[in-house]
N, C-alpha and C positions, 0 to 999 in steps of 0.2 A: 436352465438345465441343458436345452437344446433338444434336437431329435437323437433318437437311438439308432444311429446308422454309422457305417464305416466309411470313411472318405476314400478318394483314390489314392492318396498317400498312404493310409492304413493298409490298402491291400497291397499296393506295390513294394512297401516296405516290410511286409510279411507279419504285420500285426494281426491279421485275420486267419493265420495258420494255427493248427493244433500244436500245442506246445512240445509234443514229444517230437515233432519235426525240427524244431530250434534245437533241442538236446542232441537229436542225431548229428545235426549239422557241425555242432560244437564239437563232439566227440570225434568226427571224421577229420576236421580240421586241426585238431589238437595231436591226433595221432598221425597226421601227415597222411591219410589214406585218400589217394586221388585214383580214378580210374574211369573208363569210358563205359557207361551203363546205357541199356536200353530200356525204357520205361514206356508200356504201352497202356492204352486206355480202352477197357473193354467193359461190357455188361454181361452178367451171367444169365440173365433172363429180363424179357421186357414186363412191364406192369400190366395187369388185368388181362393175360393173355394175348396181348397185341403180338401179331406176327412181324410186324416191322415197326421203325421209327425213323424220325427226320432228325439227322444230325445236326445240332445248333450248339452255339458258344464258342465257336472257333475264333471269331474276330476279338472277342474279349481275352480269349487266352493268348492270342498273338501279342495284344497290347501290353499283357503282362511279362510275357517272356521276352520280347523284342529287347535286345541289348545285352541279353545274358548270354554267356558262351556255350550255346547249345544249337543243335539242329532240330528242327521241328517238322515232321511229316504228318500229313492229315488228309482225310477224305475232303473234298470240297464242302462247304458248308451247305446245308440243304440236301445232302445226299441221304436217299431212302436206303436204310441198312437193316439187316437182320442181326440179331445177338450172337448166332453161330453159324459157320460155314455148311457146306454140304456134309463134311465129316464130323460134325459137332464140336469143332473146334472154335473157341471164341474169336469173334471178328474184331481185330484192334482198328478203331476208327482213327486213331491218332497215336504218335509215339514220339517221345524224346530221346535224342541221342547226346550224350555229354556226361561231364563230370556231376555225379549226384549232388555234390555240395552245391553246385550252381542253381539247381531247381528244387532242393528238398523242401524249402519253406513255401514253394507255391504249389504244392500238391493240394492242399485243401481248397484254396479258391479257385484254381483251375477245374477242379471236380465240381465246384459250386456252378461255374459258369456252365460246364457241359452238362449236369444233370438237371437243372432246372430249366435251362433254354430249350434243350432237347425235349423235355417233357412238355413244354407250352407250343413248340413248333409241331409235335407229334398230334396232340389233341387238336390242335387248330386244323391240321391236315386231314383227321378223321372226320371232323366237322364239315370241312369242306367236300369231302366225297359224299357224305349223307346229304348234304343241301343241295348238290348238282350245281346248276348254273344260277341258283338263286342268291340274292345279295345276302352276305354274311357280315355283320359289325362286330368288333370286339368291345365288350362292355364290362370287362372284369376288374380294371384296376381298383375299384373301391373294396375289393376282397382281399387285397394285399397290401403291404407296406408301401406308401407312395414312392419311396425311393426306388422301387422296382418298376415303376410305370412305364420308363422307355424301354427297358429289356423286354417286359411282357408284351408291350404294343408291337415293338419290331419283331418279335418271335410270332406273335399271332398273325401278322401281316405276311409274313414270310411264308407261314404254314398254310395259308390259304384265305384268311380273312380278307374283305374287300377294303375294309378302312377300320380305324380305331376311334375310340371317342376322347381320349385325353389330348389335351392340347401339347404337352410336351412329347407324348409318344408320335402324335402326327406330325411334329416337327422332325423327330428322330428318322421317319421314313420319307420324309419329304412330301407329305400329303395334307390336305385340310383335314381337321378333325370332323368326324361325322357323328351325328345322333340326332335325336328327335326333341322331346319337350318332357320335363318332370312333372309328377303329379303335383308338386308344390306350386305350379305355376297355375294350374287348374283351381287348386285349394285358395290360392291368394287371390286370384282375381275372379273366380267364377268360370265355369267352363266355356260358355259362349264368347265371353270378353276375352278370355285368354286365347282362343282360336283367332279371334279376330285381329288381335293385337301381334299374335305371331305372324300372322299372314301380312300385316301392313308394315311392321318393322324389320322382319328379317330379310337380308339381301336376296335378290332373285336366285343366287347360285345355291341357297339353301333349300333343300328338298322340302316341300310341303307336306309333312307326315303328322297327322292329328293323333295324339293320345286321347284314347275314347273311353277308357273303362274307369274313370275316377269315381263317379257318382251313379251312373244309369246302366241300363242294359246295353250290352256292346253293339248289338244289330241296329237298334233305333239311335244310339249316339253316332254310330257310322254314318248313318244317313244324314243326320243332321249336320255333321262335320262336312261332309260332301257339299250340303247345300250352303254352307257358311263360307267355305275357302273358295276362292275365285279359281284355282287351279289345283286341286288336290291330289298329290302323288300317291299317298297311301294313308291308311289308318293303322294304328299301333295298338295292340293288346297286350298288355302287360298284367293281366288279371291274376291276383293272387291265388295260390292253390286252395285256399278255403273257399273260395267262391267260383272256381273253375267248374266243376261238376266234369262233364266231359269236354275238353277243350277242343279237341277235332270238330264236334258236333256245333259249338259256338262259332268256330271259323266258318263252317260250312253255312250257317245262317246268315252271318255277316256277308260273306260272299253272295248270297242269293239275294238279299235284300238290296245290295249296292247294284248287283246285276240287273235285276227287274226294273230299276229306276234309270238305268242308263248310264251308270258308273261302272261299266267293266273295266275301264283303265286304270281305276283306284286299286292299288295294291293292298296286301294285308300283311303287315309287319308284326311279328309275335317276339316277345322276349319272356325271361323269366324261368331259370331252372332248366335251360335247354342244353341237351348235348347230342352226341350222334345217335344215341338210341332213341330220342324222343321226337327228333327232327322229321324223319321220312313220314311218319303218321300225318303230323301237322302240314308238311308239304302237299301229302296227298289230299287233305281236306281243303286246301287253297291257300295256304300261307305262301307268300312270294319273298319275304325276307325274313331274317333271323338276326335278333341281338343276342349274342352268347357271351356270358360273364364267367360265373364262378368256375364252371367246368373246363374253362380255358386258362383263366389266370391262376387257378389252384389245380393245375393238372398235375396228374403222378408224375413224380420226378423219375428219370430213366437213372437206374441205380449204377452209374459207371464206378470203376475202381481203376486205380493206378498201380501197376505192378512192375517191378524190375524183372525182365526175362533175359537179360543177357549182361555179363561182365567181362569187359576186354576180350570180346568176341566168342566168349565161351556161354553156350546156353545154361540157363538157371532159372528156376521159378519156385514160387511157395506151392503147398499143396492145394490142388484144385484149379491150377493155372498151368499154361502151356509155355514151356521155355523156348527161347530162341526168338530172334528178330524174324519177322515175317513180310512177306509180300502178299497183298490182298488183292484178289480179281473178283470182279463181279460180272455176270452175264448180262449183256445188253438186252437180251431179250425177256428172260425170266426173273432176274435180279436173284439168281442163285449166287452165294459167295464161295469162293475157294482160297484157302490159305496155302501158301507153299513156303518153305525155307527161302529166307533172303538170298537173292542171287540166283535161284534155281529157277528152270523153266516150269511155267504153268502147263497144265494139259491143253491140248491143241484147241479143244471145244469144251463148251458146258457139258459137264457130265450128267446134268438133267434133261436139258433140251437140245443140245448140240449148237447153241449160240455162241457168239463170239464173246470172249472174254477180255475185260478191260481192266488195267492196273488202276487202283482207285488212290493209291496214296500220292500225294503232291508234296514236294519239297517246298516247304513255306518260309522257313529261316535257316540260314546257313551262318553258323557262329553268331547267332543274334541277330543278323541282317535279313530283311525280307528279300526273298528270291522271286517274288510274283507280285502283281497287282491284285489285291482283294477286290473281288466283284462288288458291285453296288447292291442295295437291297432289293431293287426290282429284278436286277438279274438273278439273284438267289431265289427270289419268290417265283420267277418263270420257270427256272430249274425245278424246284419243288412241284410245281402245277404239272409240268410236262411229265415227271415221274407219277405223279397221282393219277393222271389219265391212263398210263400204261398199267399200273398196278390193278386199276378197276377192270381192265380186260383181263389181266393175268389170274387174278384171284376172284373167285365166284362171289365172296362175301369181303370185300377188302377192309371193312371196318369190324 
């Protein structure tokens, strides 16, 4: 039977679209209706009360639209954006200019690229802020269809995770996969023997992080692991919720018992049901690293919509949308957004803080051909982290 997933050919040929777009394309072609439309991608509101999001999915959208007779304008991938500008007008993170029949069948997959990738990047960024300078690894691919592993891990890394656990995800970002050890190893070999075998057989570049909560009390197991490993980097607590009680209190006990025996250099890595809301308390208790899974891989999608806002140079829009092609500016200082009619001059300065305004749209495709070199994954990640550092200063509670 095979796996239930679409191939690249399925996506590029339009077979993953909603059927009403193929019907629309047929009608327009048979009636010989061809015009220059502007279709923009906006989100009316962000999930869970978020005040900002990280724009993702552009590279895959470009892969899909390249070769089509369209122009594509977009924010750089990794841009921190808000759903509306200072005047309450929707912020278009991307827009297409061209004959609608050229791209009608791609609305569905392009939205899929943007909605889910932006969601994962945004959640990862929120976790990054909560964790501060602590290690954060993405552990969430087991919660989603395996076909999505490269996308999830790439987006998680760009959003702020320091590494990813899947082999194919790590290949996608050009990094070695990162992880610790599973409970299955402990159960199969016995805890002490599993630790010794791991220390003996894993290459030196693999950090020695001992899983310590399979059978016994975490603080006693932590001490035992520190005695068995020749150079233990950290212990990992993946204690199930039914056994945790007060998880920060357990972390404090482990930290104390390690410290008083001279193992102050051994970190405490925690995982299991973590998100940006739970991490700060665990960090304050002594956790120095976090494996974050489901909350990143199953992040709320950012509900983008694609809407035609201009036909042959004339503004138009459905109810609830804002007609006309727009130029979108962002304040370099406070991340306020300002939309103006395409071609018009923006305000001299940011209307909120007086900072300098920067035009955010870049021309990515011209008649289907790339006009710029797309940045590599680390460049995008560094761009995200620089913005996160600034938003942490701008907003009192950035997450």
